[in-house]
N, C-alpha and C positions, 0 to 999 in steps of 0.2 A: 694747766690753763685756766686762766682765770674767770671766773663766773662772770657772766654775765649781769649788765647790773640788776634786768630785770628779774632775775633769781636772788640775786641777795638781795633786792628792794621789795622782794612777793611776802603781804601783809600779812601777819600772824595770827591776828583777833578779825571777830566779824565787825566791827568799827573802824578798822584799817581797809578794808573794801570800799571801793568806791562803786558809785551803781547799784544797779539789780536792788531798787525800791521797794518793787512787787512784792520782792523775796526776802529782802533783810530788816526793813524797815520794824521797827517794834511791835508786834502785836501781831505779823504778818506768822502763816503755817508754818512755811517754813525757819523760820527764825525760832519759832517754838521747839520745831523737832529737835533741831539741831544744839539746843540750850538743856533740852530735857535728856540728852545724852540715849535716846531711843532710837538708832537711824535705823531705818528701813533701808530696804535696796529701792536705788534710786537712780534714774536717768538724767543725764543734765544734756540738755537742748540747745544748743544755738551756736553764733559764728564763734571762729575762735580767738584768742588776747581779751576774754570778759572776765575771765575770774572763775573756770569751772576749775583746774585745777588747782589755784589757791584754796578756794573752800573745801574739797578734798581736804587737802592737807592738813586745815586747820580742823575740821571735822576729826579727822583720827588721831591728834592732838589731843583734841576735847576729850576724846573716850578712851584715852591709852591704849586702843587697837595696833595691830601690828599693821603698817599701812606697807602693803607691794604694788606696783606699778606696772600696769604693762600698754604697751600700743597694739591698736587692733592692724598695725599696718606690718608690723614686723615679727608676731610673736606666734610661737606656734601651739600646736595643741597639748605638747611636752611642756612646754613653758606653764602653762596654765594648771597642770596635773601638778608639776612642780611646787607649786605656790598652796596647793590643794592639800598635798601633800605635808605642809606645814602646818595644818590644823594642830596638832596633837605634839607638837614644840613646847617646849619651854619657854619659849620665847614668844608666843604666840599663845600664850593663856590666858590674855583679856580679849581674842575674838582677832579675827584675820579681817581687815579692809583692803578689798582688793579693786583699785582706783582703775578702770579698762577705760582709755582712751583712742578717740577713732573708734569704737565698739561694729560700729556698720561695716569694716573691713575684714569682719570675721566671717568665714562660712558658717553653714547651719549648724555642721556636725561640731563646728568649733565651739558656737553660741549653745547647743545641747548640752555637753559637756560641764556646763557651767550649773546647769539646769539641777541637776541633783542638790548639788553642796549648796547654793541657793534658798532652795525649799526648806533643808532640813536644817537652816540656818547655821550650817560650818563656818559659810563666810558669808560678809557683809558686801551687794557688789553698787559702788558706783560706777557707773557705764556715762561716758561722755559722748555726742554725736553734734556735728556739724548738719546732721543731712535729716531728715523726716523719720524720729524712730518708730513711727508706724508702720512705714515701708520697709525700713531695714533693717529692723532688730524682731529675731524670731520670736514670734506672738507669743507661744508658752515663756518664753523668758521675761516679755514685757509686762505681760500679766501679772508676776509675784513684784514688778517695779511700779513704781511712780514716779511719775515724769513730772520733771521742773521746766519752762522752759527757761534761759535765758536772754535778754533783749542784749542788741550792740549797745555800747553806751556812748550816752550823749558827749556831745563835746565838751559840757559842763564840768562832768564825771569826769572825760578826759583832763580837762584844765586843771582840777583840784587834786590829782595822781599825781600829773607831772610837777605840780609848785610842791604837794610835800616831798618827793622823789629830787627835785633840784635844791630843797631846803637842805636835805640831808645829809648832799654830795657837796653843797658848800658853792653852789650857781643860782645866780639869778637870772628871769627871763623876762625880757621886754613885754607890755602888754598884747603891743599886736602878735608881734613874735608868739608868744604863748598860744595864741587865737587863733594864728595861722597851722602852728602844729598840733593844737587837739582838732582842728577842721580834717588836716590831712592824715591821721592816723584812721580816721573813718569807723570810729567804734570799736578799734582795736586798742588795748591800754599797752599790751604788748610791744607794739608798734610804736606805739606813741614814747616808751623809755625805751627803746633799743636806739630812735633819735634822737631821744635826747639823750643817751650818751655818746654818739655819735659826736654830738655838737660838742657836749662838752670835752672829752677828749682834744678838740679843735681849739678848743678859747687860750689865751694867751693869761698874763696875770690877772686882765681885768674882770674873770670870772662871770661875765656877763654874755648872754645868748641875745643878740639883736637879730631884729624883723629879716636884715638884708642874709644874715646867715643862714634864716630861715628858707629864704628863696633860694638859696643856691641847692639846699639839700631836699627840697621839694621838687622833686622831675617833673608832675603835673598839677605843676603852681598855677597853670595857665587855666585850669578845669575849677572853676569859682562857683559856688553857692550863693542865689538871693537873699538869705537871708539867717546870716551866723548858724546857731546853734541850733534852729529848725529846720538845717538844710536835709537831714535822711527825712525829717517827714512832709517837707513841701514836694521834694522830687517824686516821693511816693505818690501823691496826692497828685501830683502835676502827668504822670504820666497813666495816674486810673482814668482821669477826668480827660485826658486826648485819649484812651482808648475808646470811652461810651463816648466820647465828643467824635468819634470816626472821621480824627485828623491823623493819616498815617505818618508825617512828616514830624508832628510836633511827637505821635508817640515814641519814630525811632527816636526821637534826639533826644528826650528824658531816659529812655533804655539805655543809648550810649553814656549818658551820662552818670548814669547810675551805675553800669557794668566796670566803664572807666576808672573810677574811682571803688569799686570792689564790691557793689551792692549786689552780686550773684543771687544771693537768699532771696532778698527783697524783693528784688525784681519778679522774682521767677515766678513770686506765693501774689504778685500783683496780677500778673497773667492769670495763672490759673483763677482765681479771682470777679478780674473781669470777663473770662472765657462764662462761668456762670452766671455772673449777676447782669452782666451787659448785654450778652448775645444770648443766651438760654437759649431757649427753645424756639427762634428764632433760624436757628442751627445748630441742632443741639450734636451734630458729629463733631464740633469744633471742642467738644472738652476732653474726649481723649485724645484727638489733634496736639492739642496744647499741650496736656498730661506727657506726651510724648516727647514732643520738644524738650519742656521741661528737665523729665528724667537724662533726655540724654545730653543737656547742657550739663547738669550736676555730674555726669561722669566724663563730661569732657576738663571742667572746667575754664576757668579762661585762660589764654584770651582766646582757646576757640570756640567757647559759648554764646559767645555773640552768633554764632551762626543759625543756632536753632532756636533762641529767641526770638531774631530779628523775623524770622517767619511766621513765628508765632503772633508776635508785637501787631504787622501788616498784616495779619490777615483777620486781628479781633478787628483791628480798628474799621478794616474795610468792608466786614460783616453787616449783613442784618442784628439791627440790636430789638432785644424785648427783656424787662424785664418785669415782666407776665408771673412765671412761677416766685421771683422773690416777693412780691408784693401780696402774693396770694398766701406763701407761708408768712409773711409778717400779719396776716389779717387773721391766719388762725390761731397764730399766737398771742396777738389783743385780747380773742375771745378764753382763750384758758386762762391768761394772766386773770379774767375776770370771773374765773371760777365758772365759765360754761360748759357744757359735754360733758358730765362726772361719767354717766352713764354710757353703757353702750348694748345698744340695739339686741333685742332679743336670739334675732337669727343670726346676728354675726357674732356670738359670744364662742366659746371653745368648749363650754359645757354641755352634755347631750342632755341631761338631770332635769326636772321639771320638778321643784317642789309640789308638796301637798298642798300647799293655798294658790299656788299659779293660775291666774284666769284663763291663760291662753295655753294648751300642751302641746308639745313638740320643736323644735327647733325654728319651722320652716325656712329655713335657707332656701334658695334658688341660686341653683348651679350656674354661672351665664352661661357655659358649654353648651346649657345641653338647650339651647335656644337660638330663635334664628342671630346671627351676625355676634353670635357671640354677648349679646345682651339679653337685661331683661330688667324691668323698672322695679325695685325694691328702696327700701329706706337702709342708708349706710349710716348718715350723722347719728347722733343722740338727741333724744323728742323733743328737748328746748331749742335746737339752735338744726335741726329738722331740714329747715328750708333755705338756710345761708348759702350763699355765694361765696367763695373765697377764690378761686380763679376767673379772670374774666381773660379767652382770649385775644392775645397781641396781633397788631393791625401786619403782620409778616406773611408772604407769603404759606408757611407751612402749617403757623397755625391757625388764619384763615380756611386753609383743605383741611385740615382736624376739625373746624368746626362746623365744616360745611358737612363732612361725613359723619359727624354725629348728630346733627341737628336731624338727618336725614334717615339715619338709622332711630333715633330716638321717638322718631314720629311716626316711623312705620310699628314701634312695639308699644304704641298707646295702647 
């Protein structure tokens, strides 16, 4: 069986890889690590078709390590053990690099089987996942790895890759056809190359891919974006602002627009962000609700993922809004950046020993649960900012109720 074009044209050097500029540009930490040939255990996190497997191949080639590949959807514990047993073989004298794709599908026991050998340095692990590694990878294993986030490719990156690929196979692409094909790939280079291969195989002697031919291929050609190469970020912004603006119709439209073109991960992130940033303390129960909806969507995948996510989007859009906690954090962050609040009040410190020169002996911490309503007045902020106010109650029902409660308690406790 003939190899797919995407496999034949897979980049062989870092300079051949398109996109991922935040990792691969000169001077970036990731590139320095790779070129130094001191490869740590790593987790590549990001959507499919953006270069994770390609970079694992390049790393293995540059280091002369023996590369083994497993996929979490199909491999067993025995498959892992067989690779570990290879570490003393003649063919693995330069070390073993295990590329484990879709690691999130391995159970805890399977991930634990890697732990001892990763810790000892018997194998170098590069794992990839399309899911948040902090949710799906065993913490003890994750703590021994460096996580690098890969981003969906921009349409100009896809266009660059398609131009290189078409040149190598002797095919030309009209400019409008190239633009449409790049947008339709939705950040997935593998998908773009597969489309190019299909189109190239349909050409006559002219060897020119025209716009009409691309239109015939793109099933969802009627789903268009407003602003060319910025479509991904424009729609993310539109979804977020519609949620914040309490417009359920616009929110569900932009959610549908993103999901129907494959932006499941990005849409899920925006919903989680908006639940915390825009609703927040006005309806704090929304945070675990939206998290549960996102988890369900990621387990279902498309097309059913729209079911929980549409519930989440409409709930966020129609909920009361408050950004009071966000503003409080940013105000505190500003003081930290100015170098304020370096000390910690004595009564809050973790030590119970006073030096000989201490003016006041004893920690003198007041345990709030020993007092009426579980509150007692004492200083918590450092001396130089002790009177600062970062949090201001929002004008919603829940926060105003909390304000009324604490105003009464603190007035009685004076």
